[in-house]
C-alpha positions as a Markdown table, in Angstrom:
| # | Residue | x | y | z |
|---|---|---|---|---|
| 1 | Unk | 151.6 | 30.9 | 171.4 |
| 2 | Unk | 154.9 | 31.2 | 169.6 |
| 3 | Unk | 157.6 | 33.1 | 171.4 |
| 4 | Unk | 160.2 | 33.5 | 168.7 |
| 5 | Unk | 159.7 | 36.5 | 166.5 |
| 6 | Unk | 159.9 | 34.5 | 163.2 |
| 7 | Unk | 157.4 | 32.0 | 164.6 |
| 8 | Unk | 155.0 | 34.8 | 165.5 |
| 9 | Unk | 155.2 | 36.2 | 162.0 |
| 10 | Unk | 154.8 | 32.7 | 160.5 |
| 11 | Unk | 151.6 | 32.1 | 162.6 |
| 12 | Unk | 150.2 | 35.4 | 161.5 |
| 13 | Unk | 150.9 | 34.6 | 157.8 |
| 14 | Unk | 149.3 | 31.2 | 158.2 |
| 15 | Unk | 146.2 | 32.7 | 159.7 |
| 16 | Unk | 145.9 | 35.3 | 156.9 |
| 17 | Unk | 146.5 | 32.7 | 154.3 |
| 18 | Unk | 143.8 | 30.4 | 155.9 |
| 19 | Unk | 141.3 | 33.3 | 156.0 |
| 20 | Unk | 142.0 | 34.1 | 152.3 |
| 21 | Unk | 141.7 | 30.5 | 151.0 |
| 22 | Unk | 138.7 | 29.4 | 153.2 |
| 23 | Unk | 136.0 | 30.7 | 150.8 |
| 24 | Unk | 137.3 | 28.5 | 148.0 |
| 25 | Unk | 137.1 | 25.4 | 150.1 |
| 26 | Unk | 133.6 | 26.1 | 151.4 |
| 27 | Unk | 132.3 | 26.9 | 147.9 |
| 28 | Unk | 133.7 | 23.7 | 146.6 |
| 29 | Unk | 132.1 | 21.7 | 149.4 |
| 30 | Unk | 128.8 | 23.5 | 149.1 |
| 31 | Unk | 128.6 | 22.8 | 145.3 |
| 32 | Unk | 129.4 | 19.1 | 145.8 |
| 33 | Unk | 126.8 | 18.8 | 148.6 |
| 34 | Unk | 124.2 | 20.5 | 146.3 |
| 35 | Unk | 124.9 | 17.9 | 143.6 |
| 36 | Unk | 124.6 | 15.1 | 146.1 |
| 37 | Unk | 121.4 | 16.4 | 147.5 |
| 38 | Unk | 119.8 | 16.9 | 144.0 |
| 39 | Unk | 120.7 | 13.4 | 142.9 |
| 40 | Unk | 119.3 | 12.0 | 146.1 |
| 41 | Unk | 116.1 | 13.8 | 145.4 |
| 42 | Unk | 116.1 | 12.5 | 141.8 |
| 43 | Unk | 116.5 | 15.8 | 140.1 |
| 44 | Unk | 119.0 | 14.7 | 137.5 |
| 45 | Unk | 118.4 | 17.6 | 135.0 |
| 46 | Unk | 119.0 | 20.2 | 137.7 |
| 47 | Unk | 122.1 | 18.4 | 139.0 |
| 48 | Unk | 123.4 | 18.3 | 135.5 |
| 49 | Unk | 122.9 | 22.1 | 135.2 |
| 50 | Unk | 125.0 | 22.7 | 138.3 |
| 51 | Unk | 127.8 | 20.4 | 137.1 |
| 52 | Unk | 129.9 | 23.1 | 135.3 |
| 53 | Unk | 129.8 | 25.3 | 138.4 |
| 54 | Unk | 130.9 | 22.5 | 140.6 |
| 55 | Unk | 133.8 | 21.6 | 138.3 |
| 56 | Unk | 134.9 | 25.2 | 138.3 |
| 57 | Unk | 134.8 | 25.3 | 142.1 |
| 58 | Unk | 136.8 | 22.1 | 142.4 |
| 59 | Unk | 139.3 | 23.3 | 139.7 |
| 60 | Unk | 139.7 | 26.6 | 141.6 |
| 61 | Unk | 140.5 | 24.8 | 144.8 |
| 62 | Unk | 143.1 | 22.7 | 143.1 |
| 63 | Unk | 144.6 | 25.8 | 141.5 |
| 64 | Unk | 144.9 | 27.5 | 144.8 |
| 65 | Unk | 146.6 | 24.3 | 146.3 |
| 66 | Unk | 143.8 | 23.8 | 148.7 |
| 67 | Unk | 143.4 | 20.2 | 147.4 |
| 68 | Unk | 145.8 | 18.1 | 145.4 |
| 69 | Unk | 145.2 | 17.9 | 141.6 |
| 70 | Unk | 144.5 | 14.2 | 141.7 |
| 71 | Unk | 142.1 | 14.7 | 144.6 |
| 72 | Unk | 140.3 | 17.3 | 142.4 |
| 73 | Unk | 140.1 | 14.7 | 139.5 |
| 74 | Unk | 138.7 | 12.1 | 141.9 |
| 75 | Unk | 136.0 | 14.5 | 143.2 |
| 76 | Unk | 135.0 | 15.5 | 139.6 |
| 77 | Unk | 134.8 | 11.9 | 138.6 |
| 78 | Unk | 132.7 | 11.1 | 141.7 |
| 79 | Unk | 130.3 | 13.9 | 141.0 |
| 80 | Unk | 130.0 | 13.0 | 137.3 |
| 81 | Unk | 129.3 | 9.4 | 138.2 |
| 82 | Unk | 126.7 | 10.5 | 140.6 |
| 83 | Unk | 124.9 | 12.6 | 138.0 |
| 84 | Unk | 125.2 | 9.9 | 135.3 |
| 85 | Unk | 123.8 | 7.1 | 137.5 |
| 86 | Unk | 120.9 | 9.0 | 139.1 |
């Protein structure tokens, strides 16, 4: 536990920020996992329907600085490739 007053405040801010941003990360990961599962099952049309939602979740995570912009581009390319090749 931090002892210095500013460190206590900083820890509290970090915890609040983490709690606020966590839903964006979990949504992104869930959407990506859904696409992967659908492509593994061979449901290409259904995976293609979920593609815009997945892109939106990835872009939102990048906008909130949860992931880097280039990481977001890499994830979107990977998901697109998965749907196209299934």
